[in-house]
N, C-alpha and C positions, 0 to 999 in steps of 0.2 A: 604382489603389494605390500608394504613395510605395516604392521601393524605393532600400535605398542601400547602397553597398559599402564595408562594414568601420568605416563613420562612424555612429554611432547618435544617433538621435536621443532627448530626454531618457526618452519612453517605452522605449527598447530599453534605458536602464541596466540596467533590474532585472527579476525572474522568478521564480518560486519556486513551493512547493506547498506545502500545512499536510498535514504528518506524525504521526506521534504523536512526543507533547513527550519531548522529552531527560531522561534521569533526572536531572538536577540540580534541574529541576521539580517534581520528587515527585508529577508529572501523575497517576503511577496508584497514590497509596499507597492510597487508599480504596477501591480498588475491585477485585472477586474476578477469580481467573482466571474466565474463561468455559468453558462445561460443555465436552464434547469434543464436537467434530462427528462427526454419523454419514458415512457417507463416502458421496459423493457417488455419481450413478448415472453422470454427466458430466462430465468433466473440466473445471474453469476455465481459461478465459482470461481472466479478467476484468483490465480496469485498472486505474488510478487513480480513475476514475469509481463505479465499483464497490465500490471499498475501504468496509468498515461500524465503525462504532462498536458494540462488546459491552457496553455499560453500558443503564443501563433509560432506556428511549426515552423516560418521562418526566423524566427530568430536567428539574429547575429550571434556566434558564439558557441550558440548552444548547437550543436550535431545530433546526439542520441537525445531521445525524450524521455529519458531515464531518472531526472532529477525532481521534479515534484509532484506528487501526490492531492489530486483533485479531490475535496470535499464536496460529494454533490451529494445538493438539496435532498433532506428529507421526504421522503414522501407519504408522513403519517405522522401523527401529533407526538410530540415524544410523550415517556412516562409522566406519570402524577411529580418524579420528582427530578424528572428532566433529565433523566436518563438517553442514551443513545438509543438506540437500535442496533447500531452495527456492533461487528463482533469483540471481543476483548482487547485487539490487536488496533484498535482506533483509540485513538488516545484523546486530553480532554480539551487540547489545542487543535483538534482536525487532523492530524497527523495519523500516520498509521504506523505500526510497528510492520518491521521486518520480520523473514523468520526467524535469523539468528538475535535481534534483537529481544522476541520473544522465548528465547531458545535460554536465553540469559537472566539472571537476578536481577532485581531493581536494584540502581546503583546511583548515586550522585557523581554525574556525570558535566555538571557544569565547569564553568572555569573558576568559580572561584576553589572548589572541592581540589580542581585541577594544580591551581595554582599555590594552595596549601599543600596538597602533597607533593609537588616538586621542591618548592620550599624546605621540607623536612628530611628530601633526600640528597641534599646539592653534595654534601661533602665528599670530599674523596671522589668525584665524579667525572673528573676531568684527564683518567687517566684510562678509563674504563671505555670501549667501543660500544659499536650499537649493540649488540648479544649483548654484551658485557652491562648497558644504563638498562635494558629492560628487563635481564635472571635479576641483579639487585635491585633494582627500581631507585638511581639516582641522576637525577639529571641538576642541571648549571643554569640558572638564567642566564640568557645571552649568548651561551655559549652551546648551551641541549636545551630539547624540547621533546614532550613526550609527542607534542604533532611532528615533527619533524621525523623522529626514531619510528612513529607509525607507519609514517608513510613511506621510510627507506625500504622498512620490514617489511614492504607488501611490496614494492621495488625489486628487492633484493630474494626475496622467496621466490616469485615469476620467472627470474632471470633465471633461481639457480635451476631450476627443475622444467621450468617450459618455454622455454630461451626461444625454439624453433618457433615459435609464433610469430615474432617481429626480426621484421628483414636488416638489410644493413644499415639501411638510412635512419631507422626505428631506436639500430644498438647505437648508433655514434649519437643520437638526441640523450641517451641515459648516460654516456661517457661523460657528454656536456653538462649534465645536469650534476653527476659525483663532482664534477670539479668546482662548481659552483663554490662559494661562499657559503658558511649556514646563515648568514642573515639574508643572502639573494633567496636560500631555500625557505627561509620561516617565512617571509613576505610571500611567497610565493602560496606556500602549503596554506595559510591562513586564506588568502584567497580564493586558491581552490575551494575552498568550505564555504564560501559567502556565495553571493550572487554573480557565476562565471561570467555569466555573458554580460553582465551589466559593467557601465567604467567605475572607476571611486576618485574621491577627489584623494589625490597623494597628501596632504596637508590636514587629511583627517581620519587617515588608515588609524590611528591612537597608538601600534604595534612599539613607541617610543622605550617601554619597559623592556623590553627585549632585543631592538635592534637601536644599536648605536650609532647608524650611521645609515638615514632612512634613505638620502640621495644616493648613496654608494650603491644600496640593494632595490635600488628600482634600476638605476643604469645596469646594474646587473642581468637585470630582467629586458631591458630594453635591447642591450647589445646583440647585433646582429652576427649570429654564428653560420660558418659552412659547413654543410652538407654533402657525402656521396652523392652523385647522380644516381638517382632509380632505375633501375634496369628492368621491375616487373611490370605492365604495362596494368592500369587500374582495372581493377574488379569488377563486372556488371553481374548484379543477382535479380531475381527476377522480384518484380513489383517497384523496381528502383532503377530510374534509366540511368544514374549517375550516383555517385557518394554526393555528400551537400558540398556548397562550394565553400572556400577557405578551410578547408580543413587536411586537405593534402600538402605534405611534405616535400619543399621544390629545395632549390641547391642552397640557398639560406634561409633562414627563420629567428624567431625571437620568441621567450618563454614568455613576453609579454610586450603588448603597444601601447605608445602615447598617443595621447589626445592629439598633436601637432600632426596632421596629415591626415587624421584618420575618424574625426566627429567634423562634418563639413553638413551634417541636417540637422534642423531646430528639433524635429525629434529625439534624437541622441541628446543633444545639448541642453535640450529641457527638462531632461531627466535628469537631470544633475542638480537642480534646483531646487532648497527646501521651500516649504509652502509660504514661507512669512515673503523667501527671496521671488518667487510663483509672482504673489500678490500684489509685490510689488513693480513687476515688469507688466503684467496685467494691466495697474492704474497707470503707466507711462503708456503702455498701445490704448488703453480705452476700452479694455476687454473685458466681462464678466464671466461667471462661473459659481455653480453652489459648491464645490469639487476642486479637487486638484483635478481631478479628470477631464473633467468641465473648462478650467482655467488651461488647458493644456492645447486641448480642441479650439478651441476659442482662437489662443497664441496663434497657433498654428495655421488656422485660418486667414486671420488677419495679415498675416505675415505675407500673403503674398500679392505679388502686385500693387506696394505701395511703398511709398519714401520712408526714409529711415526718420525718427525721433529721436531726442535725449535720454540718457539714460542714467541720470541723477541720481534719483533712487536706488537703481541697482547698484551703484560703484561704493565700495568701501570705502572708509575712512585710510589717510594713505600712511598707511604701514608699512614696512619694512618688507613685511609678505606680501603685501599688494603690490609694492610697485615691481617685486623679486617677478612675479606672477604675470605682470604682465611683458614682461621683460622679454620671460620667456616664450610671450605668445607674441611677440611684434613681428620676429620673420614670419610665422605662422597665417598671420593677418595679412603681410606687404603679399604671401604666395597667392592666397585668397582673395584678396583684391585684381590682383595682375588676372586670375583665373576669371574673375567676374566681367575685368573690360576686355579680355579676348573675347569672352562671350556674348558679349552685349548685355547680361544680365545686372547690371548696377542698381539698377532702378530695385530690386527686390530686396526687400528688408532680410528674407531670409539669412544671407550670407551676415548681414550686420547684425542680427539675434545672435549667430554663432559665435560672433568675434567677443561681442562683450561680453555673454554667459562665460564663455570661457575664461575671459579675462577676467570676472567675475573670481570663478570658481579656482585657477588655478591651475597646474598639472593635476592631468587623469592619467589613471593606467586600467587597464584591463587584460585579461590573458589571453593570449594568442592562438587563435582556434586550432590549428593543427599540432599545437606540444599539448594543449587540454585535449583533445580527444584523445592522444596515444596515452596521456595519463589515465585518462577514463578508461582506455579498453585494457592497460595494466590492471585497474582495480575491479576490472568485470573475473576476470579470469581470477582475481586473489580470493575476492569476498565470492564469488560463485553466484554472483547476482547480478541484476541490472539497477540494484538503489543501494546505495549509500550514506552518509554521510558524517559529520562531525563526531557522531556516537560509535559510526565505525571504527573511527580511529583513534577513540580510549575507551570503549566499553568493555571491550577484554581483560587490557589492561588493569581497568578500576577494580575489575571482576576480581582478579587474581590479587589484587588489591585485599579486597574486603576478606580476606583471610575467610568464605564459607566453609560449609560443607558441602559436596558436590556429590552425586550420584555414581559409584564404580563403574566406570563403562572402557570400550575398546576405543580409542582412537585412532582415525584414518583418514586421509586425505589424499585422493585419487587425483594420479599428477597427466589423467588420460583427458579431462574432462573436451579439452578440443583436440582430435587428431593432428590437427593441419591449422594454417594461417588460413587456409581458403576457409577451412570450415568455420573459423573465428568470425572473419568477416562477415561471412554469410549470416550466422547469427543476428550480429549488430543491425547490418541490413533490413533481417526482419523484423529486428523490435524498431528499428524506425518504421519500416512500413506498416507496422498495425497499430503505431503509433496517429500515423495519416488516416485510418479507417477508422479507428477510435473517434479520432475527433471530429469526423464527418459526422458519424452518426448517432453520437452521445454527446460530443459538448459542444455542438456549433448551432445550437436550434435548431428548427425544424427543415428535416430532412428533403430536401426536395428533389427530383427527378435527376438532375445533372451532378447535383452528390453520390445518389445510388449508382449513376451507373459508372462515375470513378472507382468506386468500390466494386461495382463488378468489372471492370477494367482489372484492378489487381487480382482480384479473383480468377480470372480468365489465363493470366500471365503465369502468377502462382501454383497453380492446380497442378500442371505438369509435373513441376520441379516436386509437389507434395507427394505424388505417387512417385516418383523413384526414390527419394528419401524414407520413405514407409517403407518401402524392400528391403532397404540397406540397414535401419533402424530392426527391423525382424529378424535379417538376419545375424546381426549382432542378437539378438534376444537369445536366438536358438542356438548358438555357437561360440560366444564369446562370453557374455554374461552369466556370471552365477544367479542361484536364483537372486530374488528382489537385489541384485546390485546394480541393475541398470535405469530402475523405478525414479531413483532421482538425477541420476548424470543426463535423463531423457530431456530432464527441461532445459535440458543449457544444447538440445540440438535443434536448427532450425524447424524440422518438421513439428514440436511443439510450438512453434509461434504457427508454422502455415497453419495447422491444423485447426487453429484458431482462427488463421482468417478466412479459411474452409468455411465454418461455422457460419462466422459472420455473413459470408456469400451466399449460405442457404437463405437466408434473409434476406438479401433484397434478391436474391429470385422469386421467394414469396412475392414479396414486393411489386412485380413483375409480371405477378401471373403464370409464372413459368415454373408450373405445378409438379411436372413431369420431371423436368430435367431435377427438381428441390428433393423431390420423392429417391431420385437413383443418389445423388449426391449424401441424402439421410442416409442408407442404405450403406453406404462406403464408408461414412464414419463410422455406422455402427459394426462393420466388420473387422473394422482395426481394432488392436485390443489395447496400446500402448499408449496413446496420447487422451490427455481429458477426460479422463472416465466418469468426474463429477458430471457430466456435461449428458451420459449416457443415456438415463432417466428419460432427458429434456427431449432427446432424439426419440427415444421410443413415442414420446407422447406425440409430436409433431410430425411423428409416420404414418404410426395411426389415424390422424384426422384426416390426414390426406389420403387414406385409403379408402376411411368411411365418405368425405365428401366429394374428391375430386377424382378420383383416378380412375371410376368406372365409366368416366365421358374423354378421358383422355388416350383409354388403351384399349385395344382391338376389342369388340364384344366376340368373337371367334363363334359365331353365330346366335350368341344366347342374346335373348331379350334384354329392353331396357332393366326390366323389374329383373331378371338373373343375373346382370352383369353386376348390377348394384349388390346384390347378396351376395353374391360371388369375392368381391371386393370387403365386404363387409365381413365376411370370414374370414380374409388374409387381414384386415385390422384384427379382428380379436387375435388372431395367432399374433398377431405385431407385441400386441400388451401380454399375452403370456408369456412370449420369450421375453420383455421386460421384467413380467415379477419372479423370472428362473434365472434373470443372469444375476451371476454376484456382483460385478460392479457395480448395476443400476444401486442406487443407492435407497435406501430404506424412504427418504421424504418422499419420491416422486410414486410409491407403493399405491397411497392412497387416492392418486387419482388415476393411475392404470386401470383401479378396481374400477373405479367409477366406471368409466369405461367399459370396463369389457362388461358387467352386470348392463350397460343401457342396448351394449349392440345386442348381448345373449336376448336381449329382450325383443329388440328389430329384427332379428332374426328367428322368431318363434321358438327358441329352442323348450324341448319337453323340462321339465322342474328337476330330472334325475340327472339331466345334462347338464346343468347350468353351473355355477363355480358358488358356492357356499362361504363370503368372508364374513360373516356372523362373527367369527371370533377376534374379528380385527374391527366391525363395526363400530363405526366414530358416534357418540355420545354427547349431544350439545353441554356446555358447561352449565353448571346450575347459577345462576341468578342472584345475589345473594346483596341485602342493602342495608350498612351498617352507620346510623345516625349518628353525628357528633356536633362539637361546636368547633368552628371554622372561626381562625383569627384572620382579620386582613386590616392591613398596615394605612394607616390616613395617611395619603400621600398630597405633599405640595404640589398646589395650582401650579400649571406653568405660569411662562413670561406673562400672556395674554391674559393671565386672571381665571381662565377656565380650566377643567379636568379634562381634560382628555378622555375620549371616547373609551380607552382601555382602562382608563379609570374606574369603571362602573364596576367592575367584578374583580374578578382572578385570573390573572394571565392565562390567555388558553395555553394550554401545555408546559405552563410554568410550575414551582411549586408550592403548595397552600401550607398553613400555618394550621395545627389545630391544638385542643386541647386533648388533652391525658387524661380522662376522668377517672378511670381504674386504675393511673398506677402515682399517684400523684399532685393531679391538676397539671401539672407543667405542662410549656408546649413541643410540639413533635409533630412530627411530616403524618402524611394521611395514612403510610403503611403501619408507621408502630400506633398509632390509633385504632387500626381496623385488628392489628395482631393482639394489641389490649384484648381486644375483644371477643377476638380467638380463643386468648388461652381461658374469657370466663365461662367457656363453652366446653373446655376440657381438652383442650388442644394445646401438643407442646409445639414449638415454633423459634422458627428465625425469618428476619430478615434479610432474607441472601441475594436475590437476585441472581442466581446461578450457582452463589459460590459453594453452597451443597454440593451440588450434582458434580461440579468440578470436582471437589474435593474429592468427593468419592470415586472417580473417576482413576484421580492420580492415583487413591489410594489403592483401586482393585485390578489396575493396570501395570504396576509401579515395573513388575519384571518384563511386562512386554515395552512399554517405553523404552527402558534400557537394553532391549536384545539387541544383540550386533547386525547393524547394518550398511553395507559398504555406505562411504562419504555423507553418513547423515551426523556422526559425529568430529566434529573437525577442530574442536578445542577443548577440555577439558572442565571448562568453564561452562557447561550448556545445564538446563535442569528440564530440555528435551530434546530428539532429536529432530534436526532441522527440519523435517520430511512431515514434520506434525502438523502442519495446518496446513498442508496441500495436499492433493489427493491421490498421493504417490503412498501415505501413510498406511492404507489399509490393504492395497493388493502386496505391500512387499511384505508382511506380517499375516498376512489372508488365515493359515492355520494355526498361530498362535492366539489371534485374538479371537477366532471363534474355538477354541479351545478354552477360553476365557472364560465366553461368553457362555458356554455349557455350565461351566464350573458354576459360576454366578446363577444362573438359570437352575440350577441343582440345588441353589442355597448353603453355597460354602463361601456365603461374601463373609463371615464373621470372620472366619478362618483366615482366609487372603486380609482382614484389614489387620485384626490382630498381630500376625505378620510380618506385615510392614512399620506397624506401630511400634512394635519391640523390637525392631533392629534400628531402627529412623528417630524416632521421638526425638530421644537425647540429643540426639547430632544437629538436631532441626533441620534437617539434609533439605537443601535449596530443590523441589522440585511440582514442576510446573500444576497446576491447580491446586493444589494440598494447602489448606491452612491450617497450621496447626494448632490456631486459637479455640479451633472448635473444639471442645468438650469430644473428648472419645468416647466416652459411654454415654452419650447422647448418638454418635454416630453409629453406635453397635444397636442400641435401641431402632435408629431408622432404618438400616440393612435388615432387621430382622421382623420391621413390619413392613416392608416391599414384598409385593411376592416378586420371585425369583425373576419369573421370566420378563418383568415389567420392568426391573431393574436392567435386565440383560438390554432390553429395548431398548432402553435409554444411552446406553452404553453402546452400544452399537451404532445411534445416529453420532455419537460424540467422536468415537472411533471415525468416521467417517470423513465428518464435515466438523471437526475443531473448531476452525478458526470462522467459518460461519453460523456455526449453533453457540458460541459463545455466547452471545444475546440473544433475547426476547423470553426467555428463560419465564415464568409468571416470579413478581415479585417476594410469594412469602410460601416456600417452605413449612408444611404442617403434617404432625404425625401425633395419634394415637397409642400408646403404647397398651392401654387393656382393651382396643380391640383391634390390636394390630393391624391398623388402617394409615396410610400416609394419603396426602392431601397439597394440593399446589392451588394457591390464591393470585390471581390479578387482580392489584386494589388502581379503583380509577376514580378519580374524581368528575364533578359532573362538567368539565372539558376536555374529559380524555376521550381516548377512543384505543380499540386495539392496531396494532401495524401488523405489515405482512411476516413480519420472522415473529410475533406473540402468536399471530394464528397459528402459525406453523407449529410453532411447539405445544399448541392446544391440539392440533392433530395428533400430534405423535403421542404426547400424554395420555390422552385419550382413547384412543387406537393401541394404547397397553392396558388401556382396564385402571387407569389411576383418574382417581376423581379430579377436577379443575371446578373451580369457583371463581367469578367475575363480580369481586366484588367492588358494590358502588358504593361508596362514601359521601351521604347525602348531610346537608348542613341541617340540621335542627335548630340552630342558634346561628348568627352571625355577630362577632363581637369587632368593633372595632376600635386600633390601636393605634397610639401617635408613633 
């Protein structure tokens, strides 16, 4: 493996993931909000590879569920400042950062920033090739673009090192791509970054500044192209009878589909209408609805089995564009009419609606599924992830442009992530299968028996293959991978996905009351230690529960009485809990529940006191309730159109922001957290309203060297603020020795020294490091670590190291310390309409278990002032 210190090869210049599209692309306009998710029995610690799309499984044109990340409805009321309970990787617009985007510094990635940058680098770019433009950062509008160059860089990098993953027909597609005009490539890439399964009106694409001849670019994409005959049979994978339809390359292909001959249903045609156009259609068809979804539903229902009506309202003025559009579709209309007459369905309004809508909208274009699927595969291999978006093509280049200082580390990129084309295809298929299971269990409303049976059938098919690959991966770990090398690469093995499917299968077995087999599967999951280490605590909990309550009646008693049989299995459950507590890969957040079950079982077994476990050193203390009085401000709201106030206007919105008067700091308006912080300062405390910022900053300082220790495959660009696996459960086991050594140093009181070393070395450069906020006063940070008990701070750092992504949120609002008494305290602020979320309760358990004081500060309004 070639290693480079700070000087990346061409394939290290970019790397990214695909996430939910930004709002500017209007990617989600036609999708309804998914049904509220049921409460999970086991906490989810999924990584990016298990993020799902919540649109219909059978969407035409979308072949792999790797685009949108559903925003799950919150199960708890947000904090008083309306903060999210999710981890720091969830953005304000509901999207979720991928591992790479979390590893890069914040940079401007909007189109204005890109356009501005390209304009400044346009000179002398005509003579540069792809690598030259990327290296010297020069583009010419209309002749080169950061989007096309980034797209082509991904393709060329993959073909340079991993061309064995593609067959002859696919390589021919790439040759056809290289021969395409720049404007054709530009149009394809921009559509690729949008809603790829949707139709787009050609007259509304709006790329005239970069495409001088849009019709020629469209023609380039629609041109039929020939391919060599496929020699290999279609691969069949577990859990999937065959690949999705229309995704296999045939003898001919196009890069895009035209609306003529492809749009023949009202569902597709009506999705092209703007709201005002749809209202016009609905009015003419005499259907009603409160929103676009209801109008579409009513129109589609009415269109069946009725005669046609006039379309004067929908028809636009006779502009040249309109006339040309109708001419383009005239031949298609005649063809469709002949089909109707042949089928005897000319009385159906559906086809009439379709023709008129297309005549109004003009020609449309959509990316062709086979070529789209192929380029998605290229990006999966290049970005080492199933999630990527427009930011993936620009973020790393813009990070390089920003001229910031980054940590020193070794950049490495493995070229053997997929050993064969078959492995890649199976991994793709496993992702699709996982998506189908998640859709049934989590995003499709109440799960019924037939849905559970479908999941069980998939589990039965996947299970034998899972066991085979599990043995193969264990052999790689024992014989091929060096220490820690395989931890991140294993996430791209089908066994990673299959392990999650087996985990879901155990849930279904429990629903079907097949507890004996569920117990056997949990045992197998715990016996392997390569995949989904973050779930091990949950597996121990469920296994112990089955042994305590069910297994005594399902297993032979071997001559024991019923009471003796129950006692026997309680002892086994006790051993399971003990194994969980001793398992180094069982995350700390599960220890409390396992300890509770241990004490419960020991009490049921009537064990003598000297043989019972003593968990007094970690016994949780309840957070102290604190009530702080203040003056709340309510903004006077204007009456509704009916002249009455809404019910929600009677008081502060539940879970919303509240405004208070800061009586102790000048009497100005402030948040509820700032008001409470002022009260604590009056009591002698120093503090910040940081909501985890202090904890993350301390973690970045204390674990700086650990974060940038060389681990293969996790530093794939020189512009990262953290390793790619920090937000996964592979981070901790890959560095267990270094992490544990650092935790011992922290527990022994060496935190001040560690902070000082990092500060002296990095502060002047303002090095971009995950978590570290250089704006915090360093003297305050030194005081804070000196006030911490060493073991308590080590406990917090261990939780962050094990689950950095999941535990980034939920930390109490206020961080307080008293340098005179050497004490730290966390305070969670709640207004009258707030309550604790699950993540907040978990952090309170962790903090109190470590011996750190936690208060619940309830803000009480002693006076309410109304303002206009």
